[in-house]
N, C-alpha and C positions, 0 to 999 in steps of 0.2 A: 279110389273111383268108385262112384256109387251114380246108382240109376242110368247105367250106361244102357241107351234103347235104340237109338240111331244105328244103321247097319254102316251108312256112309261112314261114320266116325271112326277115325283109325287114331289110336292111342300109342304114343312112344314114350320109352322113357331112356336117357342116356347114360352112359358111364364109360369109364376108360380103365384097361387092362394092360399092364407092362408085361406082359408073357402071351403067349399064342400057347394053343391044345384045345383041348375038349371044354367046353361050357356048359355046364349043368343049369337050366332053367325050370324053375318053378312059382308057382304064385298061391296065397293065400286067398281064396276066392271062394262064392257061393253064389247061388242062382235064390232071388228072392221068390222064384217059384218056376215049375217045371224044368227043361231042360237046355240048353244052350250049346253050340256047337262053335266054337273059337278057332282062330287062325293065327300062329302066333311066328311070328319071324324073326332071324337073326342072323349075321352074316351071309345074306343071301340064300337061308336056308329056309322051309317052312314047315311047321307041323302043326296037327290038329289037336284040340283036346276036347272033352266033350265034358261038361259040369251039370252034375243035377243033385247035388247037396245043398241044399237051406241052410246049414251052418257053415261058419267059414273052416276050412280045413286046406291043409299042405297038400295043393296037386303037382305032381310034377309034369311041366311041359315038353320037356325031349333036351338031346346032345346036341350040340353046335359046334363045327368048328370055328375056332379061331386062328386065322392064318398071319394075323399082323399086330402085334400091340399098337394100342391107340385106344382112339372113340370109337364106341360101338351104339346099338342100340337094339333094343326089345321092342316089337310093334304087333299090339293085338288089334285082330280085328274080328266083328262079328261076322259069323257066317248063318247062323240061323237060332231061331229062338222060339220055343212054347210060350214062354212066360211074357209079360210088359217090358223086360228088359234080359240084356246079355247076360252081364255078371256083375257083383261090387268086387273088387278087387282090393284089398288090405295091403298086400305087399307082392314084391316080386322079388325072386329069390335067386341069386346066382353063386355057382360055383364049381368045381372042378378046375383042371390042370389050369385053364388060363387066368384063375383066379388065385396061383399060389404067390405071383407078387402083392405090389401096391394095385388096391383100387381103388379109383375115383369116383364117388356121386353125390350127390347130394343129399345128406344125410335128415335134417328136419327143417333147414331155414331157406324156403323155396322162394323169398327175396331174391337171393345171390343166386339160385340157381336158376332163375326163370327170366331172370334181366338181362340184356347184352351184354358184351364184354365191354371193360373200361379201357383205354387206351391212353397211357401216358405217356407223356411229352416231357424232355428235360434237356438242358444244356449249362454248360458251364460259362459263368460268367468270367471274362479274360482277366488276367491278371492285373496287366496296366490299363482296365477301365477306367480308373481313378476312383474320385470319390462319388459313388453315385448314391443318391439319398432314395429315389424311385427309381422301379421296373414295370414297364406295362408290356402285356404279351396279349397279342389278339392273331386269332385263327381261325379260316373256315373249312369245314368240311362239305367237299362235292360229290356228286353224282353217287356212283357206286360204293362209298365209300361210307354213305351217311344212309344211317340206321336209325329209326324212329326212340329205339331202346337202348341206342348206345349210347356211351356219356364217355365225350375227349377229354380229356383233363391235360393241361399247360402249365407245367411248373416253372416258373421263373427262377428261382433258386428251390434248393433240393426240398422236397416238402414243402412248399409254400401254395396254397389256393392261386386260383387264375385272377387275374387281375393286377390292378395295380398294386404293387409289395412296394416294400419298407426294406432296404437293403440291411 
């Protein structure tokens, strides 16, 4: 994240852990000029960090307590700055007991991490369906289930695309 200058902009990054315990959070960050104060939140706890380094450096942000396995986020909020921007953040680092099991996060390909979830529907064709040559499926997504970045997919047979299918 670069050129972060607006105080009302909060930044979150999400991850999933399979273990509970202490979560050590750090950032690789710098200020372009001056001093900045950031609030870092995770698991209902808040810590404050002061940055005054103009070169990227590893900054410990604090130890947070993860009480349940699952999805969590780290949120960054700018409190005050003497320069034009709050910070340039190159990386968010996590470690500690909560990361001793599997940790899931978007590594490099943000297409897959920033789009909405896919919903895949499928069903078995009855054995007594006879000599079927074509199959067509159609469905509608309504109300609370509609999201502009969600990609519902219906499979007529195993792993075939939506639409008119040849069996």
